[in-house]
PAZAPA-4460 file (N, C-alpha, C; in steps of 0.05 Angstrom, whole numbers, plus 32768, in hexadecimal, padded with zeros to 4 digits):
% residues 295
    n_x    n_y    n_z   ca_x   ca_y   ca_z    c_x    c_y    c_z   seq   type   mol
   80D6   7D71   7FE5   80EF   7D7B   7FEF   8103   7D6C   7FF1     1      X     A
   8114   7D73   7FEE   812D   7D65   7FF4   8139   7D56   800E     2      X     A
   813E   7D3A   800D   8148   7D30   8029   8163   7D2A   802A     3      X     A
   8179   7D26   8035   8193   7D18   803A   818C   7D07   804B     4      X     A
   8191   7CEC   8034   818C   7CCF   8046   81B0   7CCB   804A     5      X     A
   81B4   7CC6   8066   81CF   7CC0   807B   81CA   7CA5   807E     6      X     A
   81E1   7C93   8078   81DE   7C76   8084   81EC   7C78   80A2     7      X     A
   81E5   7C71   80B3   81EA   7C6C   80CF   81E8   7C50   80D7     8      X     A
   81FE   7C54   80ED   8217   7C55   80F4   821F   7C66   80DB     9      X     A
   8242   7C6F   80DB   8241   7C81   80E8   8231   7C9C   80F2    10      X     A
   822F   7CA1   8106   8224   7CB9   810C   8228   7CCF   8107    11      X     A
   821A   7CE5   8103   8227   7CFF   80F3   823F   7D08   8107    12      X     A
   8248   7D1B   80FB   826A   7D26   8106   8268   7D45   8106    13      X     A
   8264   7D4F   811D   826C   7D69   8126   8280   7D75   8121    14      X     A
   8285   7D8A   8115   829E   7D94   8108   82A6   7DAD   811D    15      X     A
   8298   7DC6   8111   8293   7DDD   811F   8278   7DED   8117    16      X     A
   826F   7DFD   812C   8260   7E10   8129   8260   7E1F   8131    17      X     A
   824B   7E41   812F   8254   7E60   813D   8241   7E65   8132    18      X     A
   8238   7E7F   813F   821D   7E8A   8133   822E   7EAA   8126    19      X     A
   821B   7EAF   8117   8225   7ECA   80FF   8219   7ED5   8100    20      X     A
   8219   7EEF   80EB   820A   7F09   80EC   8210   7F0A   80D3    21      X     A
   81F2   7F15   80BE   81FE   7F20   80AA   81EE   7F46   80AD    22      X     A
   8200   7F53   80A5   81F4   7F76   80A9   81E4   7F7B   808F    23      X     A
   81CE   7F89   808E   81BD   7F93   8079   81CC   7F9C   805D    24      X     A
   81C7   7F8C   804D   81D8   7F8D   8035   81EB   7F78   802A    25      X     A
   81F0   7F65   803E   8206   7F4F   803D   81F4   7F3E   8033    26      X     A
   8202   7F29   802E   81F7   7F09   8024   820C   7EF7   8026    27      X     A
   8203   7ED6   801D   820E   7EC6   802C   8227   7EC0   8015    28      X     A
   8236   7EB7   8024   8256   7EB8   8013   8254   7EA3   8000    29      X     A
   8267   7EA2   7FE9   8266   7E8A   7FCE   8278   7E7C   7FDB    30      X     A
   826E   7E5E   7FD7   8286   7E4A   7FE8   8281   7E2C   7FC9    31      X     A
   8296   7E21   7FC9   8292   7E0C   7FBA   829C   7DF2   7FBD    32      X     A
   828D   7DDE   7FBF   8295   7DC6   7FC9   82AD   7DC7   7FE9    33      X     A
   8299   7DD4   7FF8   82AA   7DD2   8012   82AE   7DBD   802A    34      X     A
   82A8   7D9B   801B   82AA   7D88   801F   829A   7D82   803E    35      X     A
   8290   7D91   8049   8280   7D94   805D   825F   7D9F   805D    36      X     A
   824F   7D87   8069   823A   7D9E   8069   8238   7DB4   807C    37      X     A
   8222   7DBE   8077   821E   7DD9   807F   8202   7DDB   808C    38      X     A
   81FE   7DE0   80A6   81DC   7DE1   80AF   81E2   7E01   80AE    39      X     A
   81CF   7E06   80AA   81C2   7E2B   80B8   81AA   7E35   80C1    40      X     A
   81AF   7E38   80D1   8196   7E3C   80E0   818E   7E59   80E9    41      X     A
   817A   7E6B   80DD   8175   7E81   80DF   816D   7E8D   80F9    42      X     A
   8176   7EA3   810B   8163   7EAD   8121   8156   7EBC   811F    43      X     A
   8166   7ED1   810E   8152   7EEB   8109   815D   7EF7   80E7    44      X     A
   8148   7EF7   80D9   814C   7F06   80C0   8147   7EF0   80B0    45      X     A
   8158   7EED   8092   8153   7EDB   807D   816A   7EDB   8074    46      X     A
   8171   7EC4   8063   818F   7EBF   8052   8183   7EB4   8040    47      X     A
   8186   7EC5   8023   8187   7EB7   800F   819D   7EA9   7FFA    48      X     A
   8199   7E94   7FF9   81A8   7E85   7FF3   81A5   7E78   7FD8    49      X     A
   81B7   7E6C   7FD4   81BB   7E56   7FBD   81C3   7E3F   7FB7    50      X     A
   81BB   7E21   7FAE   81D1   7E0B   7FAC   81C7   7DFD   7F8F    51      X     A
   81E4   7E07   7F82   81DC   7DFD   7F62   81BE   7E0D   7F56    52      X     A
   81B1   7E03   7F4F   819C   7E0E   7F44   8184   7E12   7F58    53      X     A
   8185   7E06   7F6B   816C   7E10   7F84   8172   7E25   7F94    54      X     A
   8157   7E33   7F95   815B   7E4B   7FA9   814C   7E4C   7FC5    55      X     A
   8156   7E53   7FDD   8150   7E4C   7FEF   8143   7E6C   7FFB    56      X     A
   8139   7E6F   8011   8137   7E8F   801D   812E   7E7F   803D    57      X     A
   8143   7E84   8049   8144   7E77   8063   813E   7E8C   807B    58      X     A
   8122   7E85   8082   811E   7E9F   8098   811C   7E94   80B6    59      X     A
   8117   7EAB   80CA   811B   7E9F   80DE   8102   7E82   80EC    60      X     A
   8114   7E77   80F2   8106   7E5A   8100   810F   7E44   80E5    61      X     A
   811C   7E47   80D7   8123   7E40   80C2   813E   7E2C   80C4    62      X     A
   8141   7E1E   80B2   8161   7E08   80B0   8160   7E00   8095    63      X     A
   817C   7DF8   8091   8180   7DF7   8077   819D   7DF2   8078    64      X     A
   81A6   7DCF   806A   81B8   7DCB   8066   81C1   7DC0   8048    65      X     A
   81DA   7DD7   804B   81EE   7DD4   802A   81FC   7DBD   802E    66      X     A
   81FE   7DB2   8013   8204   7D9C   800B   822A   7D9D   800E    67      X     A
   8236   7D8A   8012   8256   7D8C   8005   8260   7D8C   7FF1    68      X     A
   8251   7D8D   7FDF   825C   7D83   7FC9   8247   7D97   7FAE    69      X     A
   8249   7DAA   7FB9   823A   7DC0   7FA0   8247   7DDA   7FA3    70      X     A
   823F   7DEF   7F98   823E   7E04   7F95   8228   7E10   7FA4    71      X     A
   822D   7E28   7FBF   821A   7E3F   7FCD   8221   7E56   7FC3    72      X     A
   820B   7E62   7FC2   8217   7E7F   7FC2   81FE   7E91   7FC9    73      X     A
   8202   7EA7   7FCF   81EA   7EBC   7FDA   81DB   7EC2   7FC4    74      X     A
   81BB   7EBE   7FC4   81B0   7ED2   7FA4   81AC   7EEB   7FA6    75      X     A
   81A6   7EF1   7FC8   81A1   7F0E   7FC8   81AB   7F1B   7FE0    76      X     A
   81A5   7F34   7FE4   81B6   7F42   7FFD   81A3   7F46   8017    77      X     A
   81B0   7F41   802B   8196   7F45   803C   8182   7F59   803F    78      X     A
   816F   7F52   8046   8164   7F6E   8047   8157   7F7E   8062    79      X     A
   8160   7F6A   8079   8161   7F7B   8094   817C   7F64   80A5    80      X     A
   8184   7F6C   80C0   8197   7F5A   80C4   8199   7F45   80D4    81      X     A
   81AA   7F31   80C3   81A2   7F0E   80C7   81B6   7F02   80E0    82      X     A
   81A1   7EF5   80ED   81BA   7EE5   8103   81B8   7ECA   8105    83      X     A
   81C7   7EBD   80F8   81C7   7EA2   80F9   81D6   7E8A   8102    84      X     A
   81D1   7E73   8107   81ED   7E69   8108   81F3   7E4B   80F4    85      X     A
   820F   7E4A   80F6   8214   7E35   80E6   8224   7E25   80ED    86      X     A
   821E   7E0A   80E6   8228   7DEE   80ED   8237   7DDF   80DA    87      X     A
   8251   7DDF   80D8   8259   7DC9   80C8   825E   7DA5   80DA    88      X     A
   8254   7D95   80C6   8250   7D75   80CC   825E   7D66   80B6    89      X     A
   8262   7D55   80B9   8270   7D3B   80A7   8262   7D1F   80AD    90      X     A
   8264   7D0F   809A   825D   7CFD   80A0   8276   7CE3   8090    91      X     A
   827B   7CCF   809B   828A   7CBF   8089   827E   7CA1   807C    92      X     A
   8261   7CA8   8089   8256   7C94   8078   8246   7C9E   8060    93      X     A
   8238   7C8D   8051   822E   7C8E   803B   8210   7CA7   803C    94      X     A
   8210   7CB5   8033   81F8   7CC2   802A   81F2   7CCE   800C    95      X     A
   81D2   7CD3   8008   81D2   7CE1   7FF5   81B5   7CEF   7FF9    96      X     A
   81B0   7CF7   7FE2   8192   7D15   7FE1   817A   7CFB   7FD0    97      X     A
   8169   7CFD   7FE1   814D   7CF7   7FDA   8138   7D0B   7FD6    98      X     A
   8125   7D03   7FCB   8109   7D19   7FCC   80F9   7D0A   7FE4    99      X     A
   80EC   7D19   7FEE   80D3   7D14   800B   80B8   7D08   8005   100      X     A
   80BC   7D05   7FE5   80A8   7CF4   7FD5   80A7   7CD9   7FD1   101      X     A
   80C7   7CD4   7FCF   80D5   7CBA   7FCD   80D8   7CAA   7FE3   102      X     A
   80E1   7CBB   7FF9   80E3   7CB4   8016   80D0   7CA5   8020   103      X     A
   80B5   7CB1   8018   80A0   7CA8   8024   8095   7C8D   8014   104      X     A
   809B   7C93   7FFA   8092   7C74   7FEA   80AA   7C5F   7FF5   105      X     A
   80BB   7C69   8003   80CC   7C50   800F   80CD   7C4E   8025   106      X     A
   80BD   7C56   8039   80B5   7C54   8052   80A8   7C3C   8058   107      X     A
   809B   7C25   804A   8095   7C07   804A   80A3   7BFD   805A   108      X     A
   8093   7BE8   806E   80A4   7BD2   807B   80B3   7BBE   806C   109      X     A
   80C3   7BB7   8078   80D6   7B9E   805B   80C4   7B81   806B   110      X     A
   80C4   7B72   8057   80C2   7B52   8063   80E2   7B4D   807B   111      X     A
   80D6   7B3F   808A   80EE   7B31   809F   80FD   7B1A   808B   112      X     A
   811B   7B17   808B   8125   7B0D   807D   812B   7AF4   8094   113      X     A
   8126   7ADD   8095   812B   7AD1   80A6   8148   7AC1   80A1   114      X     A
   8155   7AC6   808C   8175   7ABC   808D   8186   7AD3   8098   115      X     A
   817B   7AE6   8098   818F   7AFA   80AE   8184   7AFA   80CD   116      X     A
   8178   7AED   80DE   8171   7AF1   80F5   8189   7AE4   8105   117      X     A
   81A0   7ADC   80FC   81B3   7AD1   8100   81CD   7AE8   8108   118      X     A
   81C1   7AFA   8106   81DC   7B16   80FE   81CD   7B2A   810F   119      X     A
   81B5   7B27   8124   81A3   7B3A   812A   81BB   7B48   8143   120      X     A
   81CE   7B3B   8149   81E5   7B54   8159   8200   7B56   8147   121      X     A
   81F5   7B53   812E   8209   7B6E   8121   81FE   7B83   811F   122      X     A
   821B   7B96   8118   820D   7BB1   811B   8201   7BB1   80FF   123      X     A
   81E2   7BBF   8102   81D6   7BC9   80E8   81D7   7BE7   80E4   124      X     A
   81D5   7BE9   80C6   81D2   7C0C   80C6   81BA   7C0E   80BA   125      X     A
   81AD   7C29   80BC   8193   7C36   80B3   8196   7C4C   80AA   126      X     A
   8183   7C5F   809E   8183   7C76   808F   8176   7C8B   80A6   127      X     A
   8185   7C9A   80A6   817F   7CB1   80B5   8174   7CCA   809E   128      X     A
   8163   7CD2   80A2   8155   7CEA   808A   8155   7D08   8095   129      X     A
   815F   7D18   8087   815F   7D33   8094   814F   7D4C   8078   130      X     A
   8146   7D52   8080   813E   7D64   806F   814D   7D7D   806A   131      X     A
   8147   7D85   8050   8166   7D9B   8048   815A   7DB4   8053   132      X     A
   813D   7DC1   8056   813C   7DD4   805D   8122   7DC9   8069   133      X     A
   8115   7DDB   8086   810D   7DD2   808E   80FB   7DE6   80A2   134      X     A
   80E6   7DED   80AC   80DC   7DFE   80C7   80E0   7DF0   80D9   135      X     A
   80EB   7DFB   80EF   80F5   7DE7   810B   80DC   7DED   8118   136      X     A
   80DE   7DDA   8125   80BE   7DD2   8132   80CB   7DE4   814E   137      X     A
   80E4   7DE4   815B   80E6   7DEC   816E   8100   7DFF   816F   138      X     A
   8102   7E1B   815E   8111   7E2B   815E   812A   7E31   8171   139      X     A
   8119   7E3A   8187   8125   7E44   81A0   8132   7E2C   81AC   140      X     A
   812F   7E0F   81AF   8140   7DFA   81B8   8150   7DFB   81A1   141      X     A
   814E   7DF9   8188   816B   7DF9   817B   817C   7E13   8184   142      X     A
   8177   7E1F   8187   8186   7E38   8187   8192   7E39   81A4   143      X     A
   8187   7E26   81B6   8190   7E24   81CF   81A9   7E0F   81D6   144      X     A
   81A7   7DFA   81C1   81B5   7DE4   81B7   81CE   7DEA   81AF   145      X     A
   81D1   7E01   8196   81DF   7E01   818D   81EF   7E1A   81A2   146      X     A
   81DE   7E2A   81A7   81F6   7E35   81C6   8206   7E2D   81D4   147      X     A
   81FE   7E11   81DC   820F   7E04   81E6   8225   7DFA   81D9   148      X     A
   821C   7DF0   81BF   8237   7DEA   81B9   824A   7E03   81B2   149      X     A
   8246   7E12   81AC   8259   7E29   81A2   8262   7E39   81BB   150      X     A
   8258   7E37   81D8   8260   7E3E   81F0   8281   7E28   81F5   151      X     A
   827A   7E0F   81EB   828C   7DFF   81F5   82A7   7DFC   81DE   152      X     A
   82A2   7E11   81CE   82BC   7E11   81B4   82D8   7E18   81BB   153      X     A
   82D8   7E2F   81DD   82F5   7E2E   81E7   8301   7E1C   81EE   154      X     A
   82F3   7E03   8200   8300   7DF4   8209   82F6   7DD5   81FB   155      X     A
   82F1   7DD7   81D9   82F3   7DBA   81CC   830D   7DB2   81BF   156      X     A
   831F   7DBA   81CD   8338   7DA8   81CC   833B   7D92   81DD   157      X     A
   832B   7D96   81F1   8324   7D81   8206   8314   7D63   81F8   158      X     A
   831F   7D4E   81FA   8309   7D39   81F1   82EF   7D37   8201   159      X     A
   82EF   7D3B   820F   82D5   7D40   8222   82C0   7D4B   821D   160      X     A
   82CE   7D6A   8213   82BC   7D7E   820F   82B5   7D73   81E5   161      X     A
   82C3   7D6C   81DA   82BB   7D61   81BF   82A7   7D4F   81C7   162      X     A
   82AB   7D44   81DB   828C   7D2B   81D9   8275   7D32   81DD   163      X     A
   8280   7D48   81EF   8268   7D57   81F4   825A   7D68   81DD   164      X     A
   8264   7D6E   81D0   825C   7D7E   81B3   8253   7D64   81A6   165      X     A
   8263   7D58   819C   824D   7D41   818D   8232   7D33   8198   166      X     A
   8237   7D35   81B1   821B   7D30   81C3   8204   7D43   81BB   167      X     A
   820D   7D58   81C2   81FA   7D6E   81B3   81F7   7D79   819D   168      X     A
   8209   7D6E   8188   8204   7D69   816F   81F1   7D58   816D   169      X     A
   81EE   7D43   8176   81D8   7D2E   816C   81BE   7D38   8173   170      X     A
   81B0   7D49   818A   81A1   7D50   8193   8195   7D64   8177   171      X     A
   81A7   7D73   8170   81A0   7D7D   8159   8193   7D78   8147   172      X     A
   81A1   7D5F   8138   8195   7D52   812A   817C   7D42   812D   173      X     A
   8174   7D38   8144   815C   7D30   8147   8149   7D47   814F   174      X     A
   8153   7D65   8156   8137   7D74   8157   8131   7D75   812D   175      X     A
   8146   7D74   811A   8149   7D75   80FE   8129   7D5F   80F7   176      X     A
   8135   7D4C   8106   8128   7D30   80FF   8107   7D34   810D   177      X     A
   8109   7D46   8125   80E8   7D48   812C   80E0   7D5C   8121   178      X     A
   80EF   7D69   8118   80DC   7D80   8108   80D6   7D79   80EE   179      X     A
   80E3   7D67   80DC   80D8   7D58   80CF   80C0   7D49   80D1   180      X     A
   80C1   7D35   80E0   80A2   7D23   80F7   8090   7D2F   80F8   181      X     A
   8092   7D4E   8103   807F   7D5A   8111   8069   7D60   80FF   182      X     A
   8047   7D5C   810B   8032   7D5E   80FC   803F   7D80   80F3   183      X     A
   8037   7D88   80E5   8037   7DAC   80E0   801E   7DAF   80DB   184      X     A
   800B   7DA1   80DF   7FF4   7DAB   80DA   7FE5   7DAC   80F1   185      X     A
   7FF8   7DA8   810A   7FEA   7DB9   8127   7FFF   7DCA   812A   186      X     A
   7FF0   7DD9   8133   7FF5   7DFE   8139   7FFE   7E09   8152   187      X     A
   7FF3   7DE6   8164   7FFD   7DEC   8181   801E   7DF1   818F   188      X     A
   8025   7DE0   8180   8046   7DE5   8182   8051   7DFD   817B   189      X     A
   8043   7E01   8160   8052   7E1E   815B   8049   7E2F   8160   190      X     A
   8035   7E30   816E   8022   7E46   8179   8039   7E51   819A   191      X     A
   803C   7E39   81A4   804C   7E35   81BC   8067   7E44   81B6   192      X     A
   8073   7E31   81A3   8095   7E43   81A5   8093   7E56   819D   193      X     A
   8080   7E67   8191   8080   7E83   8187   8078   7E93   8199   194      X     A
   8062   7E8D   81AD   8063   7E96   81C7   8074   7E9F   81DB   195      X     A
   8087   7E81   81D5   80A2   7E82   81E9   80B5   7E91   81E0   196      X     A
   80BC   7E93   81C4   80CD   7EAC   81BE   80C2   7EC7   81C2   197      X     A
   80AC   7ECF   81C1   80A2   7EEA   81C2   80AB   7EEC   81DC   198      X     A
   80A0   7EE2   81F1   80A4   7EE8   8212   80C6   7EE9   8214   199      X     A
   80CD   7EDB   820B   80ED   7ED9   8211   80F6   7EEE   81FD   200      X     A
   80F8   7EFF   81ED   80FF   7F16   81DB   80F4   7F32   81F2   201      X     A
   80DF   7F31   81FE   80D5   7F46   820E   80D1   7F48   8224   202      X     A
   80DF   7F35   822C   80D6   7F31   824E   80E4   7F43   8262   203      X     A
   80F2   7F54   8254   80F7   7F6C   8265   80E4   7F84   826B   204      X     A
   80C7   7F7F   8258   80B3   7F95   825B   809B   7F87   8262   205      X     A
   8084   7F91   8261   806C   7F8D   826F   8060   7F75   8258   206      X     A
   8054   7F69   8255   804A   7F56   8242   8028   7F55   8249   207      X     A
   801F   7F59   8242   7FFD   7F56   8249   7FF2   7F34   8232   208      X     A
   7FD9   7F31   8231   7FD5   7F19   8231   7FD1   7F29   820E   209      X     A
   7FC2   7F39   820C   7FBC   7F44   81F5   7FCF   7F48   81E3   210      X     A
   7FDD   7F58   81F7   7FF9   7F5D   81D7   8009   7F43   81D3   211      X     A
   800B   7F32   81E0   8014   7F12   81D9   800A   7F0C   81C3   212      X     A
   7FEA   7F0B   81C8   7FCF   7EFE   81B1   7FD3   7F0B   8198   213      X     A
   7FD9   7F22   819C   7FD8   7F32   8181   7FF6   7F32   8174   214      X     A
   8003   7F31   817B   8024   7F21   8170   8024   7F07   8164   215      X     A
   8013   7EFA   8172   8015   7ED8   815B   7FFE   7ED6   814F   216      X     A
   7FE5   7EE4   8152   7FD3   7EEA   8143   7FB8   7ECE   814D   217      X     A
   7FC2   7ED1   8167   7FB0   7EB4   8172   7FAA   7EBC   818F   218      X     A
   7F8E   7EB1   8193   7F81   7EB8   81AB   7F92   7EB4   81CB   219      X     A
   7F8C   7EC6   81D6   7FA4   7EC3   81EB   7F9A   7EAB   8204   220      X     A
   7F84   7EA0   81FA   7F77   7E89   820F   7F85   7E73   81F9   221      X     A
   7F81   7E6E   81E2   7F93   7E60   81CC   7FB1   7E59   81D2   222      X     A
   7FBA   7E70   81D9   7FDF   7E6D   81DE   7FDD   7E67   81F9   223      X     A
   7FCC   7E67   820A   7FD1   7E5F   822B   7FD4   7E3A   8229   224      X     A
   7FBB   7E33   821F   7FB8   7E1B   821E   7FCC   7E0C   820D   225      X     A
   7FDE   7E1A   81EF   7FF5   7E12   81E8   8004   7E10   81FD   226      X     A
   800F   7E23   8207   802A   7E1E   8216   801F   7E18   8229   227      X     A
   800E   7E10   8233   8008   7DF9   824B   8009   7DDF   8247   228      X     A
   8006   7DDD   822F   8009   7DBA   8229   8029   7DBE   821E   229      X     A
   8033   7DCE   8209   8051   7DCA   820A   8064   7DC8   821F   230      X     A
   8067   7DE2   8238   807A   7DE8   824C   806D   7DE4   8265   231      X     A
   8053   7DDF   8263   8048   7DDA   8279   8045   7DF5   8288   232      X     A
   8048   7E0B   8288   8041   7E24   8290   8027   7E30   827D   233      X     A
   8021   7E46   828C   8014   7E55   827B   802E   7E70   8276   234      X     A
   8021   7E85   8263   8031   7E93   8253   8047   7EA9   8271   235      X     A
   802A   7EAF   8284   802F   7EB9   829D   804A   7EAF   82AC   236      X     A
   8045   7E99   82A9   8057   7E80   82B8   806F   7E7E   82AA   237      X     A
   8071   7E7F   8294   8087   7E71   8281   809E   7E98   8283   238      X     A
   808F   7EA9   8289   80A0   7EC1   8287   80A6   7EC9   82A2   239      X     A
   809C   7EBA   82B4   80A0   7EC4   82D5   80BF   7EB1   82D2   240      X     A
   80BE   7E9E   82CA   80D8   7E8A   82CC   80EF   7E88   82BC   241      X     A
   80E2   7EA1   82A7   80F5   7EA4   8291   8102   7EB9   829D   242      X     A
   80F7   7ED1   82A8   8103   7EE3   82B1   810E   7EE1   82D4   243      X     A
   8107   7ECC   82E0   8116   7EC8   82FA   8132   7EB6   82EF   244      X     A
   813C   7EA8   82D5   8149   7E9D   82CF   815D   7EBA   82C8   245      X     A
   8155   7EC7   82BA   8165   7EDD   82B1   816D   7EF4   82C9   246      X     A
   815D   7EF5   82DC   8169   7EFD   82F2   817E   7EFA   830F   247      X     A
   817C   7ED8   830B   818F   7EC6   8311   81AF   7ECB   830E   248      X     A
   81B4   7ED2   82E9   81C9   7ED6   82D7   81CF   7EF3   82E9   249      X     A
   81C6   7F07   82E0   81C9   7F1B   82ED   81DC   7F1C   830A   250      X     A
   81C6   7F0E   831E   81D0   7F10   833F   81E7   7EFB   833A   251      X     A
   81F6   7EF4   8322   820F   7EE0   8327   8221   7EF4   8321   252      X     A
   821A   7EFE   8307   822B   7F13   82FA   8230   7F2D   82FB   253      X     A
   821F   7F34   830A   821D   7F57   8310   821A   7F5D   832C   254      X     A
   8226   7F77   8332   8220   7F7E   834E   8206   7F94   834E   255      X     A
   81F3   7F96   833A   81D8   7F9F   8339   81CF   7F99   8356   256      X     A
   81C4   7FB1   8360   81AB   7FAC   8375   8190   7F9B   836E   257      X     A
   8185   7F8D   8382   8168   7F7D   837D   815A   7F8C   8372   258      X     A
   815B   7FA8   8376   8142   7FBC   8364   8145   7FBD   834C   259      X     A
   8160   7FBD   8343   8169   7FC1   832A   8168   7FA7   8320   260      X     A
   8167   7F9C   8328   8163   7F7A   8310   814F   7F80   8312   261      X     A
   8135   7F7A   832C   8124   7F79   8325   8114   7F87   8304   262      X     A
   811B   7FA1   8302   810F   7FB4   82F0   8126   7FA7   82D5   263      X     A
   813D   7F9E   82D1   8149   7F92   82BF   8135   7F76   82B2   264      X     A
   812F   7F6D   82BF   811F   7F56   82B2   8101   7F59   82B5   265      X     A
   80EF   7F6C   82BF   80D7   7F71   82B7   80CE   7F72   82C5   266      X     A
   80D1   7F6D   82E3   80BF   7F6A   82FB   80BD   7F91   8306   267      X     A
   80A4   7F92   830B   809F   7FB9   830B   80A5   7FBE   832F   268      X     A
   80AB   7FAA   833F   80A7   7FB0   835C   80C2   7F97   8364   269      X     A
   80D3   7FA4   8373   80E8   7F92   837F   80DF   7F80   838F   270      X     A
   80C7   7F8B   83A5   80BD   7F70   83B4   80B7   7F60   83AC   271      X     A
   80A6   7F60   8394   8090   7F4C   8385   80AC   7F38   8372   272      X     A
   80C1   7F41   8368   80D2   7F33   8363   80E5   7F27   837B   273      X     A
   80E7   7F2C   838A   80F6   7F16   83A5   80E2   7F07   83AE   274      X     A
   80CD   7F0C   83AF   80B8   7EF3   83B4   80AD   7EDE   83A0   275      X     A
   80AE   7EED   837E   80B0   7ED6   8375   80C3   7ECB   8373   276      X     A
   80DF   7ECC   836F   80F9   7EC6   836F   80F4   7EB5   8384   277      X     A
   80F5   7EB6   83A0   80E9   7EA4   83B4   80D9   7E86   83B1   278      X     A
   80BE   7E96   83A0   80AF   7E7F   839E   80B9   7E6C   8392   279      X     A
   80CA   7E76   8370   80D1   7E63   835B   80EB   7E50   836B   280      X     A
   80FF   7E67   8376   811B   7E58   837C   811E   7E4F   8392   281      X     A
   810B   7E52   83A4   810B   7E44   83C4   8120   7E56   83CE   282      X     A
   812D   7E6E   83CA   813A   7E81   83DD   813C   7EA0   83D4   283      X     A
   813D   7EAD   83DF   813E   7EC9   83D8   8153   7ED8   83C4   284      X     A
   8157   7EE8   83B4   8165   7EEB   83A4   8180   7EF4   83B0   285      X     A
   8179   7F09   83CA   8194   7F0B   83D4   81A7   7EFA   83DA   286      X     A
   8197   7EDF   83EC   81AB   7EC1   83F0   81B3   7EB5   83DD   287      X     A
   81A6   7EC1   83C1   81AC   7EA7   83AA   81CB   7EBB   839E   288      X     A
   81CB   7ED4   839D   81E0   7EDF   8398   8201   7ED8   83AC   289      X     A
   81F3   7ED8   83C1   8207   7EC7   83DC   8213   7EB6   83D3   290      X     A
   8208   7EA3   83CB   820F   7E8A   83C2   8231   7E83   83B6   291      X     A
   8230   7EA4   839E   8240   7E9F   8393   8256   7EB9   8397   292      X     A
   8256   7EC6   83A3   8262   7EDE   83B8   8272   7ED0   83CD   293      X     A
   826B   7EC4   83DA   8279   7EB0   83F6   8293   7EA6   83E9   294      X     A
   82A2   7EAD   83FA   82BD   7E9E   83F4   82C1   7E88   83FE   295      X     A
***
């Protein structure tokens, strides 16, 4: 696996980002020597793309970094609607490409050079290595971070907002590092992440432990154990809190009745919704709405 090795400082610099879609039959654009790194994070579907002589199939939950000095082109048309995030970034520092097997051989501790101790307060550079192609450890978390960056775009002419985007982008970089360093032999994190994604996608409908287990091909007891370890919630508790969060948006942004909101977010009965909301938020749905409607 190829790795990008960046010399830091300076930190990698965020330029622009957005969320895009390819319809069935479309393919990635042909581009040559863009002069910026291009991070692709696929949310749904699959992007078929080439970089010089290499070919990649980037599916949901995966990420790919394209080089700024190469020719990129779509290799195949999308066979399903594909949703992805793109992020342009750059560095003013040195960078190179190394193979992961070489990185492992270089990760040996260096002997201490006593003659350099007097420079302990000087700025020192170090290597940051990012995988070119990676299975993301927490795809939903990556998507949330990218959405936060994109939502700031309309006000990005303000220096404070630009700074916030740069900080969020460093979190994106850290997530790529964590994905590389994660122990992929451990299925617990992957199981919990997939379960959370399923619950978030189907929260408006009735979800049983059996259906969740069949969807992920894991036993429901194992899924519950993984989610408790990763999120501190059982699947039922995670689903409840996510539904409450979605209901808060409807309470603030619509004039729907409490009964309709309950139905919209997956509660079968309005009284159960109200009691659950009170238990989680410490306030009733009606009083929560009044907070945002009072002049």
